[in-house]
C-alpha positions as CSV (number, residue, x, y, z in Angstrom):
1,M,-2.5,-4.8,-18.8
2,S,-3.8,-3.2,-15.7
3,S,-3.3,0.5,-14.3
4,Q,-4.8,2.6,-11.8
5,H,-5.7,6.3,-11.2
6,K,-4.1,8.0,-8.3
7,L,-5.7,7.0,-5.2
8,P,-6.9,9.8,-3.0
9,F,-5.0,10.4,0.5
10,I,-7.1,11.0,3.8
11,A,-4.8,12.4,6.5
12,I,-5.9,12.3,10.2
13,V,-4.3,15.5,11.8
14,G,-4.4,17.2,15.1
15,K,-2.6,17.8,18.5
16,P,-1.0,15.1,20.4
17,N,-3.4,12.9,22.5
18,V,-6.6,13.9,20.6
19,G,-7.2,10.2,19.6
20,K,-5.9,10.2,16.0
21,S,-4.3,6.9,16.2
22,S,-7.3,5.3,17.9
23,L,-9.5,6.6,15.3
24,F,-7.2,5.5,12.6
25,N,-7.4,1.8,14.4
26,R,-11.3,2.1,14.3
27,V,-11.8,3.3,11.0
28,V,-9.8,0.6,9.2
29,G,-11.4,-2.3,11.4
30,Q,-15.0,-1.1,11.3
31,K,-17.2,-1.8,8.3
32,I,-14.4,-1.2,5.6
33,A,-12.8,-3.6,3.5
34,I,-9.0,-3.5,4.2
35,T,-5.9,-5.3,2.6
36,S,-4.7,-8.0,4.7
37,E,-2.1,-7.8,7.6
38,L,1.4,-8.8,6.2
39,P,3.3,-11.1,8.2
40,G,7.0,-11.0,8.5
41,T,7.5,-7.2,8.6
42,T,7.5,-4.8,11.6
43,R,6.9,-1.5,10.2
44,D,4.7,0.9,11.7
45,R,1.4,1.1,10.1
46,V,0.9,4.7,9.5
47,F,-0.7,4.0,6.0
48,R,-3.7,1.7,5.4
49,K,-5.3,1.1,1.8
50,I,-9.2,1.2,2.7
51,D,-12.3,0.8,0.5
52,I,-15.5,2.5,1.7
53,N,-18.5,1.2,-0.6
54,G,-16.2,0.9,-3.7
55,L,-14.4,3.9,-3.2
56,Q,-10.5,3.0,-2.7
57,S,-8.3,5.5,-0.6
58,I,-5.1,5.7,1.4
59,L,-5.9,6.4,5.0
60,V,-2.6,8.0,6.9
61,D,-2.3,8.4,10.8
62,T,0.0,11.4,11.8
63,G,0.0,10.1,15.3
64,G,3.2,8.3,15.1
65,L,5.3,11.3,14.4
66,E,7.7,12.6,17.0
67,F,6.6,15.9,18.0
68,N,8.9,18.6,19.4
69,K,7.5,19.6,22.6
70,K,9.7,22.7,22.8
71,E,8.0,24.1,19.7
72,N,4.5,25.3,19.0
73,I,2.1,23.6,17.0
74,E,2.5,25.7,13.9
75,A,6.2,24.6,13.9
76,D,5.4,20.9,14.5
77,M,3.0,20.9,11.7
78,Q,5.1,22.5,9.4
79,S,8.1,20.7,10.1
80,Q,6.4,17.0,10.5
81,S,2.8,16.9,9.6
82,H,2.9,19.3,6.5
83,I,4.0,16.5,4.3
84,A,0.6,14.7,5.5
85,I,-1.4,17.9,4.9
86,N,0.1,18.8,1.6
87,E,-0.4,15.4,0.0
88,A,-4.0,14.9,1.3
89,D,-7.2,15.1,-0.8
90,L,-9.2,15.2,2.4
91,V,-8.0,16.1,6.0
92,L,-9.8,14.8,9.1
93,F,-8.9,17.7,11.5
94,M,-9.5,16.1,15.3
95,V,-9.6,18.1,18.5
96,D,-10.5,17.0,22.1
97,G,-14.2,18.1,22.3
98,R,-14.3,18.3,25.9
99,A,-11.7,21.2,26.1
100,L,-11.8,24.8,25.0
101,P,-9.8,25.9,21.9
102,T,-6.4,27.0,22.5
103,K,-4.0,29.1,20.2
104,D,-2.5,25.9,19.0
105,D,-5.7,24.9,17.7
106,L,-6.5,28.1,16.2
107,D,-3.0,28.2,14.6
108,A,-3.6,24.7,13.1
109,A,-7.0,25.5,11.6
110,Q,-5.3,28.4,10.0
111,I,-2.7,26.2,8.4
112,L,-5.4,24.1,7.1
113,R,-7.4,27.2,5.6
114,R,-4.2,28.6,4.1
115,K,-3.6,25.4,2.4
116,S,-7.3,25.2,1.0
117,K,-7.8,21.6,2.1
118,K,-10.9,19.8,2.3
119,V,-11.7,19.4,5.9
120,I,-13.9,17.2,7.9
121,F,-13.7,18.9,11.7
122,I,-13.9,16.1,14.5
123,A,-14.5,16.7,17.9
124,N,-13.4,13.5,19.8
125,K,-14.3,12.1,23.5
126,I,-17.8,13.1,23.3
127,D,-20.3,10.6,24.5
128,H,-23.3,12.8,24.8
129,P,-22.9,16.0,22.6
130,Q,-26.0,17.9,24.6
131,N,-23.7,17.8,27.9
132,H,-21.0,19.3,26.3
133,E,-21.8,23.0,25.5
134,S,-18.0,23.5,24.8
135,L,-18.7,21.9,21.1
136,N,-20.3,25.5,20.2
137,T,-16.8,27.3,21.1
138,W,-15.2,25.2,18.5
139,T,-17.1,26.9,15.7
140,E,-14.7,30.1,15.9
141,L,-11.9,27.8,14.1
142,G,-14.1,28.3,11.0
143,F,-15.3,25.0,10.2
144,G,-18.7,25.2,11.4
145,M,-19.7,22.7,14.2
146,P,-17.6,19.7,14.7
147,H,-18.6,16.2,13.8
148,W,-18.7,14.7,17.3
149,I,-17.5,11.1,18.1
150,S,-16.3,9.0,20.8
151,V,-13.7,6.8,19.5
152,I,-13.0,4.6,22.5
153,H,-17.1,3.9,23.0
154,N,-17.3,3.6,19.1
155,K,-20.1,6.4,19.0
156,N,-20.8,8.3,16.0
157,V,-18.0,6.9,13.7
158,D,-20.4,5.2,11.3
159,G,-21.7,8.9,10.7
160,L,-18.1,9.8,10.4
161,I,-17.4,7.2,7.5
162,H,-20.4,8.2,5.8
163,Q,-19.1,12.0,5.7
164,I,-15.9,10.6,4.4
165,E,-17.4,8.9,1.5
166,T,-19.6,12.0,0.8
167,H,-16.7,14.1,0.5
168,L,-15.0,11.6,-1.8
169,R,-17.9,11.5,-4.2
170,S,-18.3,15.3,-4.0
171,F,-14.9,16.2,-5.7
172,G,-15.0,13.3,-8.4
173,W,-13.8,10.2,-6.6
174,D,-16.0,7.4,-7.7
175,E,-15.8,3.8,-8.3
176,E,-14.6,4.6,-11.7
177,N,-11.8,6.9,-10.7
178,T,-10.5,4.2,-8.3
179,A,-11.2,1.0,-10.3
180,T,-9.0,-1.1,-12.4
181,T,-8.9,-0.4,-16.0
182,T,-7.3,-2.4,-18.7
183,N,-5.1,-1.6,-21.6
184,N,-1.8,-3.0,-23.4
185,T,0.5,-0.7,-21.6
186,V,2.7,-2.2,-19.0
187,K,3.4,0.4,-16.1
188,I,6.6,-0.4,-14.5
189,A,7.3,1.8,-11.4
190,L,11.1,2.2,-10.1
191,I,10.9,2.5,-6.5
192,G,13.9,3.0,-4.0
193,R,15.8,5.2,-1.6
194,P,17.5,8.4,-3.1
195,N,20.7,7.9,-5.0
196,A,20.1,4.4,-5.6
197,G,20.0,4.8,-9.3
198,K,16.3,4.9,-10.3
199,S,16.5,7.6,-12.8
200,S,19.9,6.6,-14.1
201,I,18.3,3.2,-15.0
202,V,15.4,4.7,-16.6
203,N,17.9,7.2,-18.6
204,S,19.9,4.1,-19.8
205,L,17.1,2.1,-20.8
206,L,15.7,5.2,-22.9
207,G,19.3,5.8,-24.1
208,Q,19.6,2.2,-25.5
209,E,16.5,1.8,-27.0
210,R,16.1,5.4,-28.5
211,V,12.3,5.1,-28.4
212,I,10.9,7.7,-26.3
213,V,7.4,8.9,-27.3
214,S,6.9,11.6,-24.9
215,D,7.2,12.9,-21.2
216,V,4.0,12.8,-19.5
217,P,3.8,14.8,-16.0
218,G,2.9,12.5,-13.3
219,T,0.2,12.6,-10.8
220,T,2.6,13.7,-8.0
221,R,5.4,16.5,-8.1
222,D,8.3,14.1,-7.5
223,S,7.0,11.5,-10.4
224,I,7.5,11.4,-14.0
225,D,5.6,8.9,-16.4
226,I,8.0,8.4,-19.4
227,E,6.5,6.1,-22.3
228,L,8.6,3.9,-24.4
229,S,8.0,1.0,-26.9
230,K,10.0,-2.1,-27.8
231,D,9.1,-5.1,-30.1
232,N,5.6,-3.7,-30.2
233,Q,5.2,-3.6,-26.5
234,H,4.5,-0.3,-25.0
235,Y,5.6,0.5,-21.6
236,T,5.3,3.5,-19.1
237,L,8.2,3.7,-16.9
238,I,7.3,5.6,-13.5
239,D,10.3,7.3,-12.2
240,T,10.0,8.8,-8.8
241,A,12.4,10.8,-6.7
242,G,10.6,10.4,-3.3
243,L,11.9,9.0,-0.1
244,R,13.5,12.3,0.9
245,R,14.8,13.0,4.4
246,R,15.3,16.5,5.8
247,G,17.7,17.6,8.6
248,K,16.5,16.9,12.2
249,I,12.9,15.7,11.5
250,E,14.6,12.7,9.4
251,Q,12.3,10.3,11.3
252,G,9.1,11.8,10.9
253,I,9.8,12.5,7.6
254,E,10.6,8.8,6.7
255,K,7.5,7.7,7.6
256,F,5.8,10.2,5.4
257,S,8.2,10.1,2.6
258,S,6.5,7.0,1.1
259,F,3.4,9.0,-0.1
260,R,4.8,9.4,-3.6
261,T,6.1,6.0,-3.4
262,I,2.7,4.4,-2.5
263,D,1.0,6.2,-5.4
264,S,3.4,5.1,-7.8
265,I,3.2,1.4,-6.6
266,E,-0.7,1.7,-7.0
267,R,-0.4,2.9,-10.4
268,S,2.0,0.3,-11.6
269,D,1.8,-3.3,-12.7
270,I,5.2,-4.1,-11.9
271,V,7.4,-2.5,-9.5
272,C,11.2,-2.6,-9.8
273,L,12.7,-2.2,-6.4
274,V,16.3,-0.8,-6.8
275,L,18.8,-1.5,-4.1
276,D,21.9,0.3,-3.8
277,Y,24.8,-2.2,-3.8
278,S,27.3,0.2,-2.3
279,V,25.2,0.8,0.9
280,G,23.4,-2.4,1.2
281,I,19.9,-3.2,2.4
282,R,18.1,-0.8,4.7
283,A,14.9,-1.0,6.9
284,Q,13.2,1.6,4.5
285,D,13.9,-1.1,1.6
286,L,11.9,-3.7,3.8
287,H,9.0,-1.1,4.2
288,I,8.7,-0.4,0.6
289,S,8.7,-4.1,-0.4
290,S,6.0,-5.0,2.2
291,Y,3.5,-2.0,0.3
292,I,4.5,-3.6,-3.0
293,L,3.4,-7.2,-1.8
294,E,0.3,-5.7,0.0
295,A,-0.6,-4.0,-3.6
296,H,-0.5,-7.4,-5.1
297,K,2.1,-6.1,-7.9
298,G,4.7,-7.8,-9.9
299,L,8.1,-7.4,-8.6
300,I,11.7,-7.2,-9.9
301,I,14.7,-6.7,-7.4
302,L,17.4,-4.9,-9.0
303,I,20.8,-4.4,-7.1
304,N,22.2,-1.4,-8.9
305,K,25.9,-0.4,-9.0
306,S,27.1,-3.9,-9.4
307,D,29.9,-2.5,-11.5
308,L,31.3,-1.7,-8.0
309,M,31.8,-5.6,-7.3
310,E,35.0,-6.9,-7.2
311,D,34.4,-10.8,-6.9
312,K,31.1,-10.6,-8.7
313,E,30.3,-14.4,-8.1
314,A,31.2,-14.3,-4.4
315,E,29.2,-11.0,-4.0
316,R,26.1,-12.4,-5.8
317,D,26.1,-15.4,-3.4
318,R,26.4,-13.3,-0.5
319,I,23.5,-10.9,-1.3
320,G,21.6,-13.9,-2.5
321,R,21.7,-15.0,1.3
322,I,20.8,-11.7,2.6
323,L,17.8,-11.4,0.3
324,K,16.9,-15.0,1.4
325,S,16.9,-13.9,4.8
326,R,15.6,-10.4,5.0
327,F,13.1,-10.8,2.0
328,D,12.1,-14.4,2.6
329,F,8.3,-13.4,1.9
330,L,9.4,-12.4,-1.6
331,S,11.3,-15.4,-2.6
332,W,9.3,-15.5,-5.9
333,A,10.6,-12.2,-7.2
334,P,13.5,-12.4,-9.7
335,V,16.8,-10.5,-8.7
336,L,18.8,-8.8,-11.4
337,F,22.2,-7.4,-10.8
338,V,22.4,-4.4,-13.2
339,S,24.6,-1.3,-13.6
340,A,23.1,2.1,-14.6
341,K,26.5,3.3,-15.2
342,N,27.7,0.8,-18.1
343,G,24.1,-0.7,-18.8
344,R,24.9,-4.3,-17.4
345,N,21.9,-6.4,-17.6
346,L,19.5,-3.7,-18.1
347,D,18.1,-5.4,-21.3
348,L,16.7,-8.0,-18.9
349,V,14.5,-5.4,-17.1
350,L,12.0,-5.1,-20.0
351,E,12.4,-8.9,-20.9
352,T,11.6,-10.1,-17.3
353,S,8.6,-7.5,-17.0
354,Q,7.2,-9.2,-20.0
355,H,7.7,-12.4,-18.6
356,I,5.9,-11.3,-15.2
357,V,3.0,-9.7,-17.5
358,F,2.4,-13.3,-18.9
359,E,2.5,-14.9,-15.6
360,R,-0.1,-12.5,-14.2
361,R,-2.5,-13.0,-17.1
362,R,-2.4,-16.7,-16.7
363,K,-5.6,-18.8,-16.0
364,I,-5.8,-21.8,-14.3
365,D,-8.8,-24.6,-15.2
366,H,-11.3,-24.9,-12.6
367,E,-10.8,-28.6,-12.4
368,Q,-7.1,-28.2,-11.9
369,L,-7.7,-26.1,-9.1
370,V,-10.2,-28.4,-7.3
371,D,-7.7,-31.3,-7.8
372,F,-4.9,-28.9,-6.3
373,I,-6.6,-28.2,-3.0
374,R,-7.8,-32.1,-2.8
375,E,-4.4,-33.0,-2.9
376,K,-2.8,-30.5,-0.7
377,F,-5.3,-30.7,1.9
378,H,-4.9,-34.6,2.0
379,K,-1.2,-34.0,2.0
380,H,-1.1,-31.8,4.9
381,Q,-4.3,-31.1,6.8
382,P,-4.7,-27.5,8.6
383,P,-4.5,-27.6,12.3
384,L,-7.7,-27.9,14.4
385,V,-9.1,-24.8,16.0
386,G,-10.3,-26.0,19.2
387,H,-12.3,-29.2,18.1
388,N,-13.2,-27.5,14.8
389,K,-11.7,-29.0,11.6
390,V,-11.3,-26.7,8.6
391,N,-12.9,-28.4,5.4
392,F,-12.5,-26.9,1.9
393,Y,-15.4,-26.9,-0.6
394,D,-14.3,-25.2,-3.8
395,M,-11.1,-23.0,-5.3
396,V,-12.0,-20.5,-8.3
397,Q,-9.8,-18.1,-9.9
398,F,-11.3,-14.5,-10.2
399,D,-11.0,-12.3,-13.5
400,A,-8.8,-9.7,-12.0
401,A,-5.7,-8.0,-12.9
402,T,-3.7,-9.5,-10.0
403,P,-3.6,-13.6,-10.0
404,T,-6.8,-13.8,-7.4
405,F,-7.7,-17.2,-6.0
406,Q,-10.8,-17.6,-3.5
407,F,-11.0,-20.9,-1.3
408,T,-14.5,-21.5,0.0
409,V,-14.3,-23.0,3.6
410,N,-16.6,-23.9,6.4
411,K,-15.1,-21.0,8.6
412,A,-12.4,-18.6,7.0
413,E,-11.0,-17.1,10.0
414,N,-10.0,-20.9,11.4
415,V,-7.4,-20.9,8.3
416,H,-4.0,-20.1,10.2
417,F,-1.6,-17.8,8.6
418,S,1.1,-20.7,8.4
419,Y,-1.5,-22.9,6.4
420,R,-2.0,-20.0,3.8
421,R,1.6,-19.9,3.4
422,Y,1.9,-23.4,2.9
423,L,-1.0,-23.4,0.0
424,E,0.8,-20.5,-1.6
425,N,4.3,-22.3,-1.6
426,E,2.8,-25.6,-2.8
427,F,0.4,-23.5,-5.6
428,R,3.6,-21.7,-6.8
429,A,5.7,-25.0,-6.9
430,D,2.8,-26.5,-9.1
431,F,1.9,-23.6,-11.2
432,G,4.6,-20.9,-11.2
433,F,3.3,-17.4,-11.3
434,D,6.9,-16.2,-11.0
435,G,7.6,-12.6,-10.2
436,T,4.1,-11.7,-9.2
437,A,2.1,-11.6,-5.9
438,I,-0.8,-13.9,-5.5
439,N,-4.2,-12.8,-3.8
440,F,-5.6,-15.7,-2.0
441,L,-9.2,-15.1,-0.4
442,F,-11.0,-17.2,2.1
443,K,-14.8,-17.1,2.0
444,T,-17.0,-18.8,4.5
445,L,-19.6,-20.8,2.9
446,D,-23.1,-19.7,3.6
447,P,-24.3,-21.7,6.7
448,K,-27.6,-22.7,4.9
449,L,-25.6,-24.3,2.5
450,L,-23.0,-25.9,4.9
451,K,-25.1,-28.9,6.0
452,K,-25.6,-30.2,2.2
453,A,-22.3,-29.3,0.9
454,K,-19.9,-32.0,0.5
455,P,-16.2,-30.9,1.5
456,I,-13.3,-31.6,-1.2
């Protein structure tokens, strides 16, 4: 089964109003392959998985943080942006190139130097660098001459992206580091809020099986990889203690607490989203689930502390209705009511994981796929876009860790989200793929072939 190396984090930092969020939006939308937008959620998108010429990474925008204007820049960065800086492999330090350096800028630069981070120094809001002699004054921050850009006018952003790629390659990140590899170990990440019972579930699983092989330090300080075997199947349980909140900066910290969670999700094959029955479903659970779906992983929803249920049947029905309403985009994910305290149903976690592994490895014959799209197209045709009709020409399955299928159409952007959802629902009804996300891709047929191609 597949596993992945830790993806590098790239954080955009700087004072308010220098253009961090604008740069974030520009980079993820310009000449970079990004994961698709996830309908049905409303979370702030401060993280995006990007791919620069085969190099996958996580781009992070710190612009959404609430800065305390009563404090200086160092206090702000220490209290809120320091998580992004600490976790980042590469920092994009951004300033307003039209202005002159202030004490706050000097303090911010000192923080970055003190943490010995790889830094790309960026001066934004510069259309013509020769007209801004102030750029020379920014060298006093100790990062040399800044790379000038104008985000709003999209000037020199391509050069910045090239610099990012160069930095990633310079300290060892290449396609091999970030590509999917294959082995027979199933990686299961346990994700959830503090005190939901993740570590207790891991300990209960290990206590029951008594087959722990070794404790392997994880890729982040709050993550531990624990290996075990059962019925000749090897597993790695990824236990993370992340999602912590701290005092008055709770709102900002909550946005960045997902660093370790995202890394654990990326490295896993299957994610167990652990929900605490005693406190119910929170917004953070929805945020986490959307990351899982975007990463196209297998998923099991664990309702822990089910031993607290008085009327178990009535409570299961009630929670089932809530999940159907709030997690409607995850209707394919199995739900297990477990108890780390007494071990209830924990034996089903590995059993269900094995079933999901089987589902993720399934291959569908090309002839069956063509028959599928032909039948569903004639059953319910996609809506017209203007006077343009969407035609399908082929459907193939890629050899990938995640079930991945590509539809060839006359114009990919004309396939509406609702129709994509229709195809997925029909596909699952016909072929299953229980417990795993499915990656549907839509490719526009080469215009040179379009006139001769025959629609399905």
